[in-house]
C-alpha positions in Angstrom: 3.8 5.0 8.9 1.3 2.3 7.9 2.2 -1.2 7.6 0.4 -3.9 5.8 0.9 -7.7 6.1 -0.4 -10.1 3.4 0.1 -13.8 2.7 0.1 -15.9 -0.4 0.9 -19.9 -1.0 3.2 -21.2 -3.7 2.8 -24.4 -5.4 4.1 -27.3 -3.2 6.7 -27.9 -5.7 10.7 -27.4 -4.8 11.5 -26.5 -8.4 8.8 -23.8 -8.6 9.9 -22.5 -5.3 13.4 -22.2 -6.3 12.4 -20.4 -9.6 10.2 -18.1 -7.4 13.2 -17.3 -5.2 15.3 -16.7 -8.4 13.1 -14.1 -9.8 12.8 -12.2 -6.5 16.6 -12.0 -6.1 18.7 -9.1 -6.7 20.3 -10.7 -9.8 17.1 -11.6 -11.6 14.5 -9.1 -10.5 12.7 -7.0 -13.1 13.8 -3.4 -12.6 10.3 -2.0 -13.8 8.6 -3.8 -11.0 10.7 -2.4 -8.3 10.5 1.1 -9.7 6.7 0.7 -9.9 6.2 -0.4 -6.2 8.2 2.8 -5.3 6.3 5.0 -7.6 2.9 4.2 -6.1 4.2 5.4 -2.7 5.5 2.1 -1.0 8.4 2.8 1.1 9.6 -0.7 1.9 8.5 -4.3 1.0 9.7 -7.6 2.3 8.7 -11.0 1.5 9.3 -14.0 3.8 9.1 -17.6 3.1 8.5 -20.8 5.1 7.7 -24.0 2.9 5.1 -22.9 0.6 3.9 -19.9 2.6 4.9 -16.3 1.7 4.3 -13.4 4.0 4.7 -9.8 2.6 5.2 -6.8 4.7 4.5 -3.2 3.2 5.5 0.0 4.9 4.0 3.2 3.5 3.4 6.7 4.6 0.5 7.6 6.9 -1.4 9.3 3.9 -1.0 6.1 1.8 -4.3 4.9 0.0 -4.0 1.0 -0.5 -6.6 0.8 -3.1 -5.6 3.8 -5.1 -2.0 2.5 -5.1 -3.0 -0.9 -6.3 -5.1 0.6 -8.9 -2.2 2.7 -10.0 0.4 -0.3 -9.8 -1.8 -2.4 -12.0 -1.5 0.2 -14.8 2.5 0.4 -14.8 4.8 -1.0 -17.4 5.3 -4.7 -17.4 3.3 -5.1 -14.0 0.4 -7.2 -15.8 3.3 -9.3 -17.4 5.1 -9.7 -14.2 1.8 -10.8 -12.5 1.2 -13.4 -15.0 4.7 -14.7 -14.9 4.8 -15.3 -11.2 1.2 -16.6 -11.2 2.2 -19.9 -12.7 4.4 -20.5 -9.6 1.8 -18.9 -7.2 -1.2 -20.8 -8.5 -3.3 -17.9 -9.3 -5.0 -16.8 -12.4 -2.6 -15.1 -14.9 -5.0 -12.3 -15.1 -5.0 -11.7 -11.3 -3.6 -8.2 -10.1 -1.2 -8.3 -7.1 -4.2 -7.3 -4.7 -6.3 -10.1 -5.8 -3.6 -12.7 -5.3 -2.1 -11.5 -1.9 -4.7 -11.8 1.1 -4.2 -9.1 3.7 -3.7 -10.3 7.3 -5.1 -8.9 10.4 -3.0 -8.0 13.3 -4.4 -9.7 16.4 -1.5 -9.0 18.8 0.8 -5.9 19.4 3.2 -6.1 22.3 3.0 -2.3 23.1 -0.8 -2.0 23.1 
């Protein structure tokens, strides 16, 4: 399995952070977005938050092609709408794709190496 870890900052505004949390909750998520994430081959995705800092962990199969998956994700129903919707909370361009907002992190330590 492949693992990708990315980071992104939210606006430093408690109301915007609450709203971001709301739209990522089970009660308010956009079903099409979750379905799209699965449709491009992502097995699991988690987002963690500390203050304004987000960290996203993505698990995918060994043969997963990140760029091809992101290219496909960008074309799926409501994905561009979702990216524009959350960009106002993230401080990103409304036209930015997910892979343009989230910055890939480099693993610098692994306990079992």
